[in-house]
MARRO-822078 format. One record per residue (C-alpha): residue in three letters; x, y, z. Coordinates in steps of 0.001 Angstrom, whole numbers, plus 500000, padded with zeros to 6 digits. Each point is the difference from the previous one (the first is absolute). Last residue first. Layout:
% MARRO-822078
ALAXYZ ...
END
This chain:
% MARRO-822078
ARG652736777869205576 GLU501065496522501747 GLU503189500417497034 GLU500390503504500578 SER501152498652503952 SER497412501528502797 GLY496900499873498689 VAL497943502678498278 THR498139500608496971 GLU498343502910498862 GLY497232499720497343 ASP497280501683502259 GLN501552501814502758 ILE500427498235503492 GLN498598502189502421 VAL501503500923503256 ASN497892499802503364 SER502894499159501721 LEU498438496770501815 LEU497493499554497351 GLU502764500369497043 TYR502538497689501796 HIS497127497451501376 ALA498738499771495894 VAL503898499439499316 ASN500049497222502745 ALA497005498247498448 VAL501305500273496502 PHE503030498244501138 GLU498136497283502501 ILE497841499389496849 LEU502618499117497365 GLU502034498016502212 ASP497198498121501186 VAL498482499223496108 LYS503976499446499430 LEU501889502506497888 GLU500203499996496451 SER498287502973499514 ASP497808500625497160 HIS497867503176500747 VAL499722501672503435 GLU497170501812501023 LEU499314502875503089 ASN496850501641500382 LEU500240503287500326 LEU499841502233503289 GLY497284502135502007 PHE499914497469502681 ALA496861498381498688 PRO501426500305496260 MET502483497349501437 GLY497306497497500356 THR501048497785497149 THR503340498134498722 TYR501391498543497588 ILE501925497140499040 SER502186498509496972 LEU501698496671499461 GLY501679499463497448 THR500079499521495819 GLU497045497861499653 GLU497811501979502278 LYS499435499443503887 VAL497874501693501928 PRO501078501039503706 HIS497036502307501487 PHE501227502221503430 GLY496484501142501292 LEU500972502737502534 TRP498187500582503139 LEU499927497130502597 PHE503418498696497915 LEU501651503366500592 PRO499738499663503225 LEU502547502792501326 ASP503600499251502173 ASP500746503706500454 GLU496943501363501352 ALA498921496673501527 ALA498371497034499214 ALA499825496399501948 ALA496939500838501426 ALA498378500660496624 ALA502541496748498625 GLU497693498018502795 ALA496816501004499006 TYR500346499135496338 PRO501600496555500352 GLN496984499292501928 PRO497129501226498247 ALA501523498977496461 VAL500270502597497856 VAL498292501429496983 ILE501507502716497399 SER498802502748497477 GLY502705502216501579 SER497252503268500549 GLY497512497172501076 PHE501213497749502462 TYR498019497223500751 VAL501098497984503123 GLY499094496762500900 ALA496951497688501673 ALA499789501784502901 ASP498100497923502815 LEU500501503938501710 CYS502144501447503182 ASN503039499392498407 VAL499474501058496664 ALA498264503041501376 SER503801500586501876 ALA501669499264497312 ILE497722502646497538 ALA500555502288502583 ARG503843499601499998 SER500258500484496019 LEU498150502980499897 TRP502406501713502739 LEU502542498774498094 SER498605501317497111 LEU499585503575501130 GLN503910499456500751 VAL500512499410496430 HIS497401502664498600 SER501844502191502274 LEU498055501040503448 SER499336504026500433 LYS496219500330498996 SER499054496073500101 SER497800497662498795 ALA499336496276499846 VAL497248498177498616 VAL498844496304500583 ILE497194498202498305 LEU498990497094502416 HIS498691496531497886 ALA496985497846500171 LYS498693496691498657 HIS503506498483498784 GLN499862496582497860 SER501999501163497548 LEU502444501089501923 GLU502042496729501660 SER498967497873496982 ARG501739503115497208 ALA503141500574502637 GLU501434496461499561 PRO503251501167498591 TRP500719502536502474 SER503245501178498786 TRP499537499871495953 SER496991502412501105 THR499221500682495951 ALA496640498417499634 VAL498923500747503456 PRO500880504042498830 TRP497919499100497114 GLU497074498892500966 LEU499373501797503126 ASP498522503375498364 GLY497787497654498189 TRP498940498099502850 PRO498576503010501373 ILE500870499673503564 PRO497484498392501882 MET497141501946501691 PRO499087501152503812 MET502856502608499757 PHE501392501200502998 GLY501527503154499938 LEU503893500859502215 VAL500964503331500392 VAL503733500995500337 SER500094503337500660 GLY502263503709499844 ASP501972502016501708 PRO502532497191501949 ILE497653497075499663 HIS496122499198501640 LEU498491496946499296 VAL496830500678498708 
END
């Protein structure tokens, strides 16, 4: 147990692998870690890490949680990090590095949220997973003409804005710096 402001982070050792059914989809959609399947398929045990606080915001609490996970990754021979609320898997070293660099004004979104681009006939679409853990709706963009890295950056910027300001863009609302971008 780690004590944080008005709460704690609890780490629990589980001497068994995460059920593959829980990992199958995050591994299959892990565009940033192509080796995820081979790296995670043979893991033998896992940690469950939970954070709670009476006074911290969802963002502040997630920063504490990320730091605790990064500490565990640095101390153990971790195969990877499975972040269930975002339905994502992240390689151990990139996770630890991103968590160490994180700050309240520079959130480690790729540790918390899934960004899932989808190639369609009419363009590129993308959706997120993990925003409901912060009390917000997941984001979607349909039929964009942006390149994949530009689209991911755009959606990440919107998610970052929502998380920092705790402002929900409502279902059906559009955003962008110009009418064309909207």
